C-alpha positions as CSV (number, residue, x, y, z in Angstrom):
1,I,6.8,68.3,28.1
2,N,9.7,66.5,28.5
3,I,9.2,62.8,30.1
4,Q,12.7,61.7,30.5
5,G,12.9,65.4,32.6
6,L,10.3,63.6,34.4
7,D,12.3,60.8,35.5
8,K,15.2,62.4,36.8
9,C,13.3,65.0,39.0
10,W,9.5,64.9,38.8
11,K,9.4,66.8,41.7
12,D,9.9,69.5,40.1
13,F,7.1,69.9,37.6
14,L,4.8,69.8,40.3
15,V,6.4,72.6,41.9
16,G,5.8,74.1,38.5
17,W,2.1,73.0,37.9
18,Q,1.3,74.8,41.6
19,D,2.7,78.4,40.3
20,E,0.5,77.6,36.9
21,G,-2.2,77.2,39.3
22,I,-3.1,73.8,38.6
23,S,-5.2,72.0,40.7
24,Y,-3.7,68.8,42.8
25,E,-6.1,66.4,41.3
26,E,-5.4,67.6,37.3
27,M,-1.4,67.3,38.1
28,S,-2.6,63.8,39.7
29,T,-3.9,63.2,36.1
30,R,-1.0,64.3,34.8
31,C,1.5,62.4,36.4
32,A,-0.9,59.1,35.6
33,N,-0.6,59.6,31.8
34,M,2.9,60.0,32.6
35,G,3.5,56.5,34.2
36,H,3.5,58.1,37.8
37,T,0.5,57.1,40.1
38,I,0.5,59.0,42.8
39,S,-2.9,60.6,44.9
40,S,-3.6,64.2,45.0
41,R,-2.9,63.8,49.2
42,A,0.5,62.7,48.3
43,I,1.0,65.8,45.9
44,S,-0.2,68.2,48.4
45,R,2.2,66.6,51.5
46,L,5.2,66.6,49.0
47,L,4.6,70.1,48.1
48,S,4.2,71.3,51.7
49,L,7.6,69.6,52.6
50,P,10.4,72.2,53.3
51,L,12.9,73.0,50.5
52,E,16.2,72.1,53.2
53,I,15.9,69.9,55.4
54,T,18.1,71.4,58.4
55,K,18.7,68.9,61.9
56,E,18.6,70.6,64.9
57,P,21.7,70.2,67.2
58,Y,21.2,67.4,69.8
59,T,20.1,68.1,73.4
60,P,19.8,65.8,76.3
61,R,16.4,65.5,78.0
62,A,16.5,66.3,81.7
63,T,15.4,62.6,82.4
64,T,18.9,61.4,81.2
65,I,21.4,64.0,81.2
66,P,20.7,66.9,82.9
67,P,22.7,69.9,80.5
68,V,24.0,71.7,83.3
69,I,26.7,68.5,83.5
70,Y,26.2,67.4,80.1
71,H,30.0,68.5,78.6
72,E,31.2,67.2,81.9
73,V,30.0,63.4,81.3
74,K,30.7,63.9,78.2
75,Q,34.2,64.8,78.7
76,Y,34.4,61.9,81.1
77,I,33.3,59.5,78.5
78,I,35.5,60.6,76.3
79,D,38.5,60.9,78.7
80,L,37.8,56.8,79.3
81,Y,38.6,56.2,75.2
82,D,41.5,57.9,75.5
83,E,42.9,55.7,77.9
84,D,41.1,52.9,76.9
85,D,39.9,52.6,73.3
86,E,38.4,48.9,73.8
87,V,36.1,50.5,77.4
88,Q,33.1,48.4,78.1
89,M,29.7,50.1,77.6
90,S,28.8,48.6,80.7
91,E,31.7,50.0,82.2
92,I,31.0,53.5,81.0
93,L,27.4,53.5,82.7
94,L,28.8,52.5,85.8
95,G,31.6,54.9,86.2
96,V,28.9,57.5,84.7
97,E,26.5,56.3,88.2
98,R,29.3,56.4,90.5
99,K,30.6,59.5,89.4
100,F,28.0,61.5,88.5
101,G,25.0,60.0,90.4
102,L,23.1,59.3,86.7
103,R,21.5,55.9,85.3
104,V,21.3,56.4,82.0
105,S,20.9,53.8,78.7
106,E,22.7,53.6,76.3
107,Y,21.8,55.9,73.9
108,P,22.9,59.0,75.2
109,I,26.4,57.6,75.3
110,D,26.5,56.3,72.0
111,R,25.3,59.9,71.0
112,I,27.9,61.4,72.7
113,R,30.2,58.9,70.8
114,K,28.8,60.0,67.5
115,E,29.3,64.0,68.3
116,A,33.3,63.4,69.4
117,G,33.6,61.5,66.8
118,L,34.2,58.1,67.9
119,G,33.5,55.3,65.4
120,A,33.9,51.2,65.7
121,L,37.0,49.3,63.8
122,N,37.4,46.0,63.2
123,T,41.0,45.4,65.8
124,R,44.3,44.9,64.3
125,Y,47.1,43.4,66.1
126,G,51.0,43.2,65.4
127,H,54.1,42.4,67.5
128,S,54.5,44.2,71.1
129,V,57.6,45.6,71.8
130,R,58.2,46.7,76.0
131,E,58.5,50.3,76.5
132,A,61.7,49.5,77.7
133,N,62.8,47.6,74.3
134,R,61.6,50.5,72.2
135,L,64.5,53.0,72.3
136,P,67.3,50.0,72.4
137,R,65.9,48.7,69.4
138,V,65.3,51.8,67.3
139,N,69.1,52.6,67.7
140,W,70.3,49.2,66.8
141,C,68.1,49.5,63.5
142,K,69.6,52.8,62.8
143,L,73.2,51.4,63.6
144,K,72.8,49.1,61.1
145,Q,71.2,51.4,58.5
146,E,74.7,53.0,58.8
147,E,76.3,49.9,58.5
148,R,74.3,48.8,55.4
149,A,73.6,45.7,57.0
150,T,71.3,43.8,55.3
151,F,71.8,39.9,56.8
152,R,71.8,38.1,54.0
153,H,73.7,35.6,55.6
154,H,72.2,35.7,58.6
155,V,70.6,32.3,60.2
156,F,67.8,33.3,62.9
157,T,66.9,30.1,64.5
158,D,64.9,29.2,68.0
159,E,62.7,26.7,69.0
160,R,59.1,27.3,70.7
161,M,56.3,24.9,72.2
162,V,53.0,24.6,70.8
163,Q,50.2,22.9,72.6
164,L,47.0,21.9,70.9
165,D,44.1,23.1,73.0
166,P,44.1,27.2,74.1
167,N,44.7,28.0,77.7
168,S,44.1,31.6,78.1
169,R,44.0,33.0,81.7
170,I,41.8,35.8,80.6
171,V,37.9,35.3,79.4
172,W,35.8,38.8,78.0
173,V,32.2,38.1,79.0
174,H,29.1,40.0,80.4
175,S,28.7,40.5,83.6
176,T,25.4,38.9,83.9
177,A,27.0,36.0,82.2
178,R,29.6,34.8,84.5
179,H,28.8,31.3,84.0
180,R,31.2,31.3,80.6
181,R,34.0,31.9,81.9
182,I,34.3,28.0,83.0
183,K,36.0,26.5,79.9
184,S,36.4,22.8,79.1
185,A,40.1,22.4,79.4
186,F,42.2,18.6,79.3
187,K,44.5,18.7,82.0
188,H,47.7,17.7,80.3
189,P,46.8,18.5,76.5
190,Q,49.4,17.5,73.4
191,K,52.1,19.8,72.9
192,V,55.6,19.6,71.0
193,M,58.2,21.6,70.7
194,I,59.4,23.1,67.2
195,W,62.6,24.4,66.2
196,G,63.4,25.7,63.0
197,G,65.3,29.2,61.5
198,I,64.9,31.6,58.7
199,S,67.2,33.2,56.3
200,W,67.4,35.4,53.0
201,K,68.0,32.5,51.1
202,G,64.8,30.5,52.7
203,V,63.9,28.4,55.9
204,T,65.9,25.1,57.4
205,P,64.0,22.3,57.8
206,L,61.7,21.7,61.1
207,T,62.5,19.6,64.0
208,I,59.8,18.4,66.2
209,F,60.7,17.0,69.7
210,N,58.0,15.3,71.9
211,G,56.1,17.2,74.4
212,T,58.0,15.5,77.7
213,C,61.5,16.0,75.7
214,R,63.8,18.3,77.3
215,V,65.9,20.2,75.2
216,D,69.9,20.6,77.1
217,G,72.9,20.6,75.2
218,P,73.3,16.8,73.8
219,E,70.0,17.2,72.7
220,Y,70.5,20.8,71.2
221,C,73.8,19.6,69.2
222,K,71.7,16.9,68.0
223,V,69.0,19.5,66.4
224,L,72.3,21.3,64.6
225,R,73.9,17.9,63.3
226,D,70.2,16.6,61.7
227,G,68.5,20.2,61.2
228,Y,71.2,23.0,60.3
229,I,74.7,21.9,59.2
230,D,73.9,20.0,56.3
231,W,71.6,22.4,54.9
232,E,73.7,25.5,55.9
233,K,76.3,24.4,53.6
234,E,74.3,23.7,50.5
235,T,73.0,26.6,51.0
236,Y,75.0,29.3,52.1
237,H,78.9,26.8,51.8
238,G,79.9,27.7,55.5
239,K,79.7,31.0,55.3
240,A,76.4,31.6,57.2
241,K,75.8,33.4,60.7
242,L,73.9,31.6,62.9
243,V,71.7,33.8,65.2
244,Q,70.5,32.5,68.6
245,D,69.2,33.5,72.2
246,N,71.2,32.7,75.2
247,A,69.2,30.4,76.4
248,R,71.3,27.2,78.2
249,C,71.2,24.8,75.7
250,H,72.7,27.3,73.5
251,T,75.3,28.3,75.9
252,A,75.8,24.9,77.3
253,R,79.8,24.0,77.1
254,L,79.0,21.1,74.8
255,T,77.4,22.8,72.4
256,R,80.0,25.3,72.1
257,E,82.8,22.9,71.7
258,Y,81.1,21.5,69.1
259,L,79.9,25.0,67.8
260,E,83.8,25.7,67.7
261,R,84.6,21.9,66.3
262,E,82.5,22.1,63.3
263,E,83.5,26.0,62.7
264,I,80.0,27.5,63.3
265,E,80.2,31.2,63.4
266,V,77.3,32.1,66.1
267,A,75.9,35.4,67.3
268,Y,73.5,35.8,69.9
269,I,71.0,37.9,70.9
270,R,70.3,39.2,74.2
271,H,68.5,37.2,76.5
272,I,67.0,38.8,79.4
273,H,64.8,36.1,81.4
274,C,67.6,35.3,83.5
275,Q,68.2,38.9,84.5
276,M,64.3,39.6,85.1
277,E,64.3,36.7,87.7
278,R,67.5,37.8,89.5
279,V,65.7,41.3,89.6
280,I,62.9,39.6,91.1
281,E,64.5,37.5,93.8
282,E,66.4,40.3,95.1
283,E,64.1,43.2,94.6
284,G,60.9,41.7,95.0
285,G,57.7,42.9,93.7
286,P,57.2,43.4,89.7
287,V,59.3,44.4,87.5
288,K,58.2,47.6,85.5
289,D,59.4,49.1,82.1
């Protein structure tokens, strides 16, 4: 008898011994001599198992989802996930109860998700582009590709307010834990304004303002003088193009005169906040894509 073979698939030897007519007690003794301890009762159970185990298809019980409407409930749940892949289990249970008059547990919902091939994945976040802006951006990128633009002499700049404490307006909690929606927050959180730029050859020095500082034309000219001009001359030798949006401090008369006087070439990115405000004032209601 090959003992090494017994380590690999010792159940095959049991089947062979059974074909030879050896008793379960003798099989147990042979296994013990080979270093495997197993009772005759356990050998009997192993030999009585079917050679191939098949799993029966899932059929919902009448106490959970009646078979006559099972496919409708399944399609309804799949449609919910197609519409919103972050839909909560509580919303699904409530929707099933309202639509079909059924109060089910989470177990049949989980089985339906498995049947439909739905699995849980970690969320990955990326930059969001509004639907109305996607096609113009794609067309603009294709145009730059045809022009073989590399943006090696462009410096993209902007300023942004940053605060220490979060101020999210939405919280995701269970319906039974609504007390968690109450968060402690500072009345006047610490905040600063940061200006900076990025380019092919690196980043500009950062300029940090006090949270109470208002960035107007004179203040922005001071930012360009202290954080951009010397860096641009040292990095690009006066051949870079300053890219910025058309915020008021960027397009103020004092700023334009300063840019002309310093011979700084500027390219503006379309800024639509003012246009949106005018649409709201004239037409009323929310602005849709």
